C-alpha positions, -999 to +999 in steps of 0.1 A: -578-789-404-566-810-433-579-784-458-560-756-440-528-776-441-534-783-478-538-745-485-507-736-465-488-763-484-499-748-517-490-713-507-456-724-495-450-743-527-460-713-548-435-692-527-408-717-532-413-717-569-405-680-569-439-667-579-437-630-569-464-614-548-466-585-573-465-592-609-433-578-625-441-566-660-414-569-687-409-541-712-431-544-743-419-533-777-446-515-797-447-495-829-441-457-827-477-447-836-490-468-807-465-453-783-473-418-796-510-424-789-501-433-753-479-402-750-508-381-760-533-395-735-519-423-714-511-424-677-473-419-680-448-411-653-416-408-672-399-412-706-364-420-715-351-409-749-320-425-764-310-405-794-280-427-801-301-458-807-332-439-818-355-454-792-378-442-765-390-459-734-421-448-715-432-459-681-468-460-669-483-455-635-487-492-631-449-495-636-452-513-670-429-501-697-432-497-735-403-493-759-404-481-795-380-469-822-387-435-834-377-417-866-350-391-860-371-363-874-398-371-849-377-364-818-387-327-815-424-336-817-420-363-791-402-339-768-429-312-772-457-337-764-439-349-733-431-314-720-466-302-727-480-330-705-454-323-678-439-358-680-404-363-667-380-368-696-346-383-693-320-384-721-294-411-724-261-394-731-242-403-762-211-423-758-181-399-757-154-407-781-122-414-765-096-386-769-071-394-795-036-398-782-012-372-795+007-384-825+042-395-819+067-368-829+098-381-845+127-358-836+147-362-868+170-333-860+179-349-827+189-381-844+209-362-870+227-341-843+234-373-823+249-389-854+271-359-861+284-358-825+290-396-826+309-393-858+330-364-845+338-384-813+348-414-834+371-393-856+386-376-825+392-410-809+408-423-841+430-392-844+443-396-808+450-433-813+469-426-846+489-398-829+498-420-799+510-449-821+530-429-847+540-399-826+555-418-797+582-437-817+619-440-806+633-407-795+665-393-811+695-383-790 
């Protein structure tokens, strides 16, 4: 009975420490030739190609993952091998460049026209003030 309690205590402690029941495998970085050998004959379920960064990720049936950087000229070869083996291939889309905002249009002619109208209004106002002061003098009988 004591041995059973001891075993249960060990199992509970292992669970409390966060040891998973199934082993989670982290992604492994390998060289491109090693990855290519697995693409040719390994038990793959999918591949993710990221042309922006120039890397490829393959996932095996046991859910482990391998990553490798590939030369840009090798992408067509890699795609042909994956399609020939009927392996699901996903592509990471390139980041779309944000649309450039339209350039600010300076309406120079509008500013010039507003200045001309303002100057004409100032001259007209000045003329009316001059006429009112000098034209409305004492009247002659």
